[in-house]
Biopython code that builds the backbone (N, CA, C, O; Angstrom):
import numpy as np
from Bio.PDB.StructureBuilder import StructureBuilder

atoms = [
    (1, "MET", "N", (-15.309, -6.450, 2.928)),
    (1, "MET", "CA", (-15.399, -7.096, 4.211)),
    (1, "MET", "C", (-16.246, -8.365, 4.140)),
    (1, "MET", "O", (-16.188, -9.200, 5.043)),
    (2, "ARG", "N", (-17.025, -8.511, 3.081)),
    (2, "ARG", "CA", (-17.784, -9.764, 2.952)),
    (2, "ARG", "C", (-16.863, -10.938, 2.655)),
    (2, "ARG", "O", (-17.007, -12.024, 3.218)),
    (3, "ARG", "N", (-15.920, -10.697, 1.764)),
    (3, "ARG", "CA", (-15.001, -11.775, 1.394)),
    (3, "ARG", "C", (-14.012, -12.085, 2.520)),
    (3, "ARG", "O", (-13.709, -13.249, 2.782)),
    (4, "TYR", "N", (-13.513, -11.047, 3.179)),
    (4, "TYR", "CA", (-12.554, -11.194, 4.267)),
    (4, "TYR", "C", (-13.110, -10.470, 5.494)),
    (4, "TYR", "O", (-12.789, -9.299, 5.701)),
    (5, "PRO", "N", (-13.935, -11.130, 6.315)),
    (5, "PRO", "CA", (-14.552, -10.481, 7.474)),
    (5, "PRO", "C", (-13.523, -9.982, 8.493)),
    (5, "PRO", "O", (-12.374, -10.424, 8.504)),
    (6, "ALA", "N", (-13.955, -9.064, 9.338)),
    (6, "ALA", "CA", (-13.068, -8.414, 10.306)),
    (6, "ALA", "C", (-12.313, -9.417, 11.176)),
    (6, "ALA", "O", (-11.170, -9.154, 11.551)),
    (7, "ARG", "N", (-12.900, -10.527, 11.497)),
    (7, "ARG", "CA", (-12.220, -11.501, 12.370)),
    (7, "ARG", "C", (-10.971, -12.095, 11.707)),
    (7, "ARG", "O", (-10.128, -12.676, 12.392)),
    (8, "MET", "N", (-10.846, -11.956, 10.395)),
    (8, "MET", "CA", (-9.686, -12.496, 9.685)),
    (8, "MET", "C", (-8.527, -11.494, 9.634)),
    (8, "MET", "O", (-7.415, -11.852, 9.245)),
    (9, "TRP", "N", (-8.780, -10.260, 10.021)),
    (9, "TRP", "CA", (-7.771, -9.207, 9.939)),
    (9, "TRP", "C", (-7.072, -9.043, 11.276)),
    (9, "TRP", "O", (-7.624, -9.366, 12.328)),
    (10, "ARG", "N", (-5.870, -8.546, 11.217)),
    (10, "ARG", "CA", (-5.124, -8.198, 12.426)),
    (10, "ARG", "C", (-4.946, -6.687, 12.425)),
    (10, "ARG", "O", (-4.449, -6.120, 11.452)),
    (11, "PHE", "N", (-5.342, -6.042, 13.493)),
    (11, "PHE", "CA", (-5.240, -4.596, 13.615)),
    (11, "PHE", "C", (-4.181, -4.264, 14.659)),
    (11, "PHE", "O", (-4.217, -4.772, 15.780)),
    (12, "GLU", "N", (-3.243, -3.407, 14.278)),
    (12, "GLU", "CA", (-2.222, -2.980, 15.229)),
    (12, "GLU", "C", (-1.718, -1.594, 14.855)),
    (12, "GLU", "O", (-1.777, -1.192, 13.693)),
    (13, "LEU", "N", (-1.234, -0.884, 15.829)),
    (13, "LEU", "CA", (-0.690, 0.449, 15.632)),
    (13, "LEU", "C", (0.721, 0.308, 15.066)),
    (13, "LEU", "O", (1.579, -0.322, 15.685)),
    (14, "LEU", "N", (0.959, 0.884, 13.911)),
    (14, "LEU", "CA", (2.268, 0.769, 13.274)),
    (14, "LEU", "C", (3.127, 2.004, 13.484)),
    (14, "LEU", "O", (4.352, 1.912, 13.567)),
    (15, "GLU", "N", (2.481, 3.161, 13.570)),
    (15, "GLU", "CA", (3.214, 4.408, 13.720)),
    (15, "GLU", "C", (2.267, 5.445, 14.303)),
    (15, "GLU", "O", (1.098, 5.507, 13.923)),
    (16, "ARG", "N", (2.761, 6.243, 15.207)),
    (16, "ARG", "CA", (1.945, 7.291, 15.815)),
    (16, "ARG", "C", (2.317, 8.624, 15.168)),
    (16, "ARG", "O", (3.482, 9.022, 15.167)),
    (17, "LEU", "N", (1.316, 9.307, 14.621)),
    (17, "LEU", "CA", (1.520, 10.602, 13.977)),
    (17, "LEU", "C", (0.789, 11.672, 14.776)),
    (17, "LEU", "O", (-0.193, 11.373, 15.456)),
    (18, "PRO", "N", (1.253, 12.913, 14.702)),
    (18, "PRO", "CA", (0.582, 13.976, 15.442)),
    (18, "PRO", "C", (-0.797, 14.277, 14.855)),
    (18, "PRO", "O", (-1.002, 14.173, 13.645)),
    (19, "ALA", "N", (-1.726, 14.644, 15.710)),
    (19, "ALA", "CA", (-3.074, 15.009, 15.260)),
    (19, "ALA", "C", (-2.981, 16.183, 14.290)),
    (19, "ALA", "O", (-2.203, 17.115, 14.496)),
    (20, "GLY", "N", (-3.775, 16.122, 13.247)),
    (20, "GLY", "CA", (-3.828, 17.216, 12.278)),
    (20, "GLY", "C", (-2.651, 17.284, 11.327)),
    (20, "GLY", "O", (-2.455, 18.305, 10.669)),
    (21, "CYS", "N", (-1.856, 16.216, 11.235)),
    (21, "CYS", "CA", (-0.712, 16.259, 10.317)),
    (21, "CYS", "C", (-1.206, 16.256, 8.868)),
    (21, "CYS", "O", (-2.363, 15.934, 8.596)),
    (22, "SER", "N", (-0.339, 16.609, 7.972)),
    (22, "SER", "CA", (-0.710, 16.773, 6.560)),
    (22, "SER", "C", (-1.000, 15.431, 5.886)),
    (22, "SER", "O", (-0.587, 14.372, 6.358)),
    (23, "GLU", "N", (-1.718, 15.513, 4.779)),
    (23, "GLU", "CA", (-1.997, 14.313, 3.988)),
    (23, "GLU", "C", (-0.689, 13.709, 3.480)),
    (23, "GLU", "O", (-0.548, 12.489, 3.409)),
    (24, "GLN", "N", (0.247, 14.557, 3.136)),
    (24, "GLN", "CA", (1.549, 14.076, 2.658)),
    (24, "GLN", "C", (2.234, 13.226, 3.734)),
    (24, "GLN", "O", (2.811, 12.181, 3.432)),
    (25, "ARG", "N", (2.167, 13.674, 4.964)),
    (25, "ARG", "CA", (2.785, 12.918, 6.051)),
    (25, "ARG", "C", (2.044, 11.595, 6.294)),
    (25, "ARG", "O", (2.669, 10.567, 6.557)),
    (26, "LEU", "N", (0.707, 11.632, 6.202)),
    (26, "LEU", "CA", (-0.082, 10.410, 6.355)),
    (26, "LEU", "C", (0.262, 9.400, 5.270)),
    (26, "LEU", "O", (0.454, 8.217, 5.551)),
    (27, "ARG", "N", (0.340, 9.874, 4.024)),
    (27, "ARG", "CA", (0.672, 8.980, 2.910)),
    (27, "ARG", "C", (2.091, 8.430, 3.044)),
    (27, "ARG", "O", (2.351, 7.277, 2.701)),
    (28, "GLY", "N", (2.994, 9.250, 3.537)),
    (28, "GLY", "CA", (4.365, 8.787, 3.763)),
    (28, "GLY", "C", (4.408, 7.651, 4.775)),
    (28, "GLY", "O", (5.132, 6.673, 4.589)),
    (29, "ALA", "N", (3.631, 7.784, 5.844)),
    (29, "ALA", "CA", (3.564, 6.726, 6.856)),
    (29, "ALA", "C", (2.967, 5.457, 6.261)),
    (29, "ALA", "O", (3.446, 4.353, 6.524)),
    (30, "GLU", "N", (1.918, 5.620, 5.456)),
    (30, "GLU", "CA", (1.309, 4.457, 4.808)),
    (30, "GLU", "C", (2.307, 3.782, 3.878)),
    (30, "GLU", "O", (2.399, 2.555, 3.845)),
    (31, "GLN", "N", (3.057, 4.587, 3.118)),
    (31, "GLN", "CA", (4.025, 4.015, 2.184)),
    (31, "GLN", "C", (5.120, 3.265, 2.926)),
    (31, "GLN", "O", (5.561, 2.209, 2.471)),
    (32, "ARG", "N", (5.564, 3.791, 4.057)),
    (32, "ARG", "CA", (6.590, 3.077, 4.845)),
    (32, "ARG", "C", (6.077, 1.707, 5.279)),
    (32, "ARG", "O", (6.819, 0.726, 5.248)),
    (33, "ALA", "N", (4.807, 1.639, 5.684)),
    (33, "ALA", "CA", (4.225, 0.352, 6.095)),
    (33, "ALA", "C", (4.103, -0.590, 4.899)),
    (33, "ALA", "O", (4.388, -1.782, 5.013)),
    (34, "ILE", "N", (3.683, -0.060, 3.758)),
    (34, "ILE", "CA", (3.579, -0.874, 2.544)),
    (34, "ILE", "C", (4.946, -1.460, 2.197)),
    (34, "ILE", "O", (5.060, -2.647, 1.891)),
    (35, "ASP", "N", (5.977, -0.624, 2.247)),
    (35, "ASP", "CA", (7.332, -1.089, 1.931)),
    (35, "ASP", "C", (7.829, -2.097, 2.965)),
    (35, "ASP", "O", (8.414, -3.120, 2.611)),
    (36, "ARG", "N", (7.597, -1.808, 4.218)),
    (36, "ARG", "CA", (8.085, -2.678, 5.297)),
    (36, "ARG", "C", (7.471, -4.072, 5.223)),
    (36, "ARG", "O", (8.174, -5.072, 5.370)),
    (37, "PHE", "N", (6.167, -4.136, 4.995)),
    (37, "PHE", "CA", (5.474, -5.418, 5.007)),
    (37, "PHE", "C", (5.282, -6.029, 3.617)),
    (37, "PHE", "O", (4.689, -7.099, 3.485)),
    (38, "ARG", "N", (5.782, -5.351, 2.584)),
    (38, "ARG", "CA", (5.658, -5.803, 1.190)),
    (38, "ARG", "C", (4.195, -6.128, 0.842)),
    (38, "ARG", "O", (3.905, -7.119, 0.172)),
    (39, "SER", "N", (3.309, -5.286, 1.304)),
    (39, "SER", "CA", (1.877, -5.568, 1.147)),
    (39, "SER", "C", (1.355, -5.320, -0.265)),
    (39, "SER", "O", (0.160, -5.490, -0.507)),
    (40, "TRP", "N", (2.210, -4.926, -1.199)),
    (40, "TRP", "CA", (1.800, -4.849, -2.600)),
    (40, "TRP", "C", (1.798, -6.242, -3.235)),
    (40, "TRP", "O", (1.232, -6.443, -4.310)),
    (41, "ARG", "N", (2.432, -7.192, -2.563)),
    (41, "ARG", "CA", (2.464, -8.566, -3.062)),
    (41, "ARG", "C", (1.255, -9.321, -2.508)),
    (41, "ARG", "O", (1.041, -9.315, -1.295)),
    (42, "PRO", "N", (0.467, -9.963, -3.354)),
    (42, "PRO", "CA", (-0.775, -10.620, -2.910)),
    (42, "PRO", "C", (-0.597, -11.589, -1.744)),
    (42, "PRO", "O", (-1.507, -11.727, -0.926)),
    (43, "GLN", "N", (0.528, -12.251, -1.647)),
    (43, "GLN", "CA", (0.709, -13.203, -0.555)),
    (43, "GLN", "C", (0.933, -12.509, 0.794)),
    (43, "GLN", "O", (0.864, -13.157, 1.838)),
    (44, "TYR", "N", (1.201, -11.198, 0.781)),
    (44, "TYR", "CA", (1.467, -10.478, 2.024)),
    (44, "TYR", "C", (0.422, -9.428, 2.369)),
    (44, "TYR", "O", (0.342, -9.024, 3.529)),
    (45, "GLY", "N", (-0.378, -8.970, 1.420)),
    (45, "GLY", "CA", (-1.309, -7.895, 1.743)),
    (45, "GLY", "C", (-2.230, -7.515, 0.611)),
    (45, "GLY", "O", (-2.358, -8.230, -0.383)),
    (46, "PHE", "N", (-2.870, -6.375, 0.782)),
    (46, "PHE", "CA", (-3.903, -5.924, -0.142)),
    (46, "PHE", "C", (-3.604, -4.561, -0.759)),
    (46, "PHE", "O", (-4.491, -3.983, -1.387)),
    (47, "ASN", "N", (-2.417, -4.031, -0.609)),
    (47, "ASN", "CA", (-2.074, -2.733, -1.180)),
    (47, "ASN", "C", (-1.597, -2.919, -2.620)),
    (47, "ASN", "O", (-0.402, -3.076, -2.869)),
    (48, "MET", "N", (-2.528, -2.900, -3.552)),
    (48, "MET", "CA", (-2.177, -3.114, -4.949)),
    (48, "MET", "C", (-1.479, -1.897, -5.556)),
    (48, "MET", "O", (-0.754, -2.021, -6.543)),
    (49, "ASN", "N", (-1.700, -0.724, -4.966)),
    (49, "ASN", "CA", (-1.071, 0.502, -5.453)),
    (49, "ASN", "C", (-0.320, 1.172, -4.313)),
    (49, "ASN", "O", (-0.697, 1.038, -3.148)),
    (50, "PRO", "N", (0.747, 1.896, -4.653)),
    (50, "PRO", "CA", (1.485, 2.601, -3.603)),
    (50, "PRO", "C", (0.669, 3.773, -3.053)),
    (50, "PRO", "O", (-0.229, 4.276, -3.728)),
    (51, "ALA", "N", (0.972, 4.197, -1.857)),
    (51, "ALA", "CA", (0.333, 5.375, -1.270)),
    (51, "ALA", "C", (0.939, 6.637, -1.863)),
    (51, "ALA", "O", (0.275, 7.670, -1.944)),
    (52, "VAL", "N", (2.200, 6.556, -2.278)),
    (52, "VAL", "CA", (2.927, 7.697, -2.835)),
    (52, "VAL", "C", (3.514, 7.274, -4.176)),
    (52, "VAL", "O", (4.399, 6.420, -4.232)),
    (53, "TRP", "N", (3.021, 7.872, -5.251)),
    (53, "TRP", "CA", (3.499, 7.522, -6.590)),
    (53, "TRP", "C", (4.768, 8.285, -6.961)),
    (53, "TRP", "O", (5.493, 7.863, -7.861)),
    (54, "THR", "N", (5.049, 9.390, -6.292)),
    (54, "THR", "CA", (6.170, 10.249, -6.687)),
    (54, "THR", "C", (7.507, 9.821, -6.115)),
    (54, "THR", "O", (8.535, 10.402, -6.462)),
    (55, "VAL", "N", (7.519, 8.825, -5.250)),
    (55, "VAL", "CA", (8.757, 8.346, -4.630)),
    (55, "VAL", "C", (9.017, 6.921, -5.114)),
    (55, "VAL", "O", (8.123, 6.075, -5.089)),
    (56, "ALA", "N", (10.232, 6.667, -5.549)),
    (56, "ALA", "CA", (10.582, 5.322, -6.021)),
    (56, "ALA", "C", (10.433, 4.312, -4.893)),
    (56, "ALA", "O", (10.915, 4.521, -3.780)),
    (57, "SER", "N", (9.753, 3.213, -5.205)),
    (57, "SER", "CA", (9.583, 2.134, -4.223)),
    (57, "SER", "C", (9.264, 0.855, -4.979)),
    (57, "SER", "O", (8.861, 0.891, -6.141)),
    (58, "ALA", "N", (9.445, -0.257, -4.317)),
    (58, "ALA", "CA", (9.107, -1.540, -4.934)),
    (58, "ALA", "C", (7.615, -1.622, -5.213)),
    (58, "ALA", "O", (7.204, -2.227, -6.203)),
    (59, "ALA", "N", (6.801, -1.021, -4.354)),
    (59, "ALA", "CA", (5.345, -1.016, -4.563)),
    (59, "ALA", "C", (5.002, -0.257, -5.845)),
    (59, "ALA", "O", (4.164, -0.706, -6.626)),
    (60, "ARG", "N", (5.641, 0.882, -6.061)),
    (60, "ARG", "CA", (5.391, 1.655, -7.283)),
    (60, "ARG", "C", (5.843, 0.879, -8.517)),
    (60, "ARG", "O", (5.142, 0.859, -9.529)),
    (61, "ASP", "N", (7.009, 0.242, -8.441)),
    (61, "ASP", "CA", (7.504, -0.544, -9.574)),
    (61, "ASP", "C", (6.555, -1.685, -9.915)),
    (61, "ASP", "O", (6.277, -1.939, -11.087)),
    (62, "ALA", "N", (6.057, -2.371, -8.888)),
    (62, "ALA", "CA", (5.128, -3.485, -9.112)),
    (62, "ALA", "C", (3.831, -2.989, -9.732)),
    (62, "ALA", "O", (3.299, -3.630, -10.638)),
    (63, "ALA", "N", (3.314, -1.861, -9.261)),
    (63, "ALA", "CA", (2.073, -1.302, -9.814)),
    (63, "ALA", "C", (2.276, -0.880, -11.261)),
    (63, "ALA", "O", (1.409, -1.120, -12.101)),
    (64, "CYS", "N", (3.401, -0.260, -11.563)),
    (64, "CYS", "CA", (3.685, 0.157, -12.944)),
    (64, "CYS", "C", (3.789, -1.048, -13.873)),
    (64, "CYS", "O", (3.304, -0.999, -15.003)),
    (65, "GLN", "N", (4.410, -2.121, -13.414)),
    (65, "GLN", "CA", (4.511, -3.334, -14.226)),
    (65, "GLN", "C", (3.127, -3.930, -14.490)),
    (65, "GLN", "O", (2.835, -4.366, -15.603)),
    (66, "ARG", "N", (2.274, -3.947, -13.454)),
    (66, "ARG", "CA", (0.913, -4.464, -13.616)),
    (66, "ARG", "C", (0.125, -3.627, -14.621)),
    (66, "ARG", "O", (-0.580, -4.173, -15.470)),
    (67, "ILE", "N", (0.242, -2.326, -14.526)),
    (67, "ILE", "CA", (-0.486, -1.428, -15.430)),
    (67, "ILE", "C", (0.031, -1.589, -16.848)),
    (67, "ILE", "O", (-0.760, -1.631, -17.790)),
    (68, "THR", "N", (1.339, -1.680, -17.017)),
    (68, "THR", "CA", (1.927, -1.851, -18.340)),
    (68, "THR", "C", (1.449, -3.137, -18.994)),
    (68, "THR", "O", (1.123, -3.146, -20.181)),
    (69, "LYS", "N", (1.405, -4.222, -18.229)),
    (69, "LYS", "CA", (0.921, -5.504, -18.781)),
    (69, "LYS", "C", (-0.532, -5.399, -19.224)),
    (69, "LYS", "O", (-0.900, -5.931, -20.271)),
    (70, "ARG", "N", (-1.356, -4.720, -18.441)),
    (70, "ARG", "CA", (-2.749, -4.551, -18.815)),
    (70, "ARG", "C", (-2.881, -3.721, -20.095)),
    (70, "ARG", "O", (-3.693, -4.048, -20.961)),
    (71, "LEU", "N", (-2.100, -2.664, -20.218)),
    (71, "LEU", "CA", (-2.166, -1.827, -21.410)),
    (71, "LEU", "C", (-1.680, -2.586, -22.644)),
    (71, "LEU", "O", (-2.254, -2.450, -23.724)),
    (72, "GLU", "N", (-0.636, -3.374, -22.484)),
    (72, "GLU", "CA", (-0.119, -4.146, -23.616)),
    (72, "GLU", "C", (-1.123, -5.196, -24.071)),
    (72, "GLU", "O", (-1.158, -5.550, -25.249)),
    (73, "ALA", "N", (-1.935, -5.693, -23.155)),
    (73, "ALA", "CA", (-2.922, -6.714, -23.498)),
    (73, "ALA", "C", (-4.132, -6.145, -24.248)),
    (73, "ALA", "O", (-4.922, -6.887, -24.832)),
    (74, "MET", "N", (-4.258, -4.840, -24.220)),
    (74, "MET", "CA", (-5.433, -4.208, -24.875)),
    (74, "MET", "C", (-5.315, -4.173, -26.375)),
    (74, "MET", "O", (-6.215, -3.678, -27.053)),
]
sb = StructureBuilder()
sb.init_structure("model")
sb.init_model(0)
sb.init_chain("A")
sb.init_seg("    ")
for serial, (resi, resn, name, xyz) in enumerate(atoms, 1):
    if name == "N":
        sb.init_residue(resn, " ", resi, " ")
    sb.init_atom(name, np.array(xyz, "f"), 0.0, 1.0, " ", f" {name:<3s}", serial, name[0])
structure = sb.get_structure()
């Protein structure tokens, strides 16, 4: 928050979930938002990793490519 203070962020309700829902359901909602807004891409957001690794998504593919490049550089 020091680098990007709260006044620079936009807060909005993206999806309403029932109180007490499972972590799996919460992560699924987060992943849908990541996919919808392409927030794994630096120009669009800050989600460098997917919320759900077990489901194929562009966010997961991008994270795997980033990790592979880092490992190859070692």
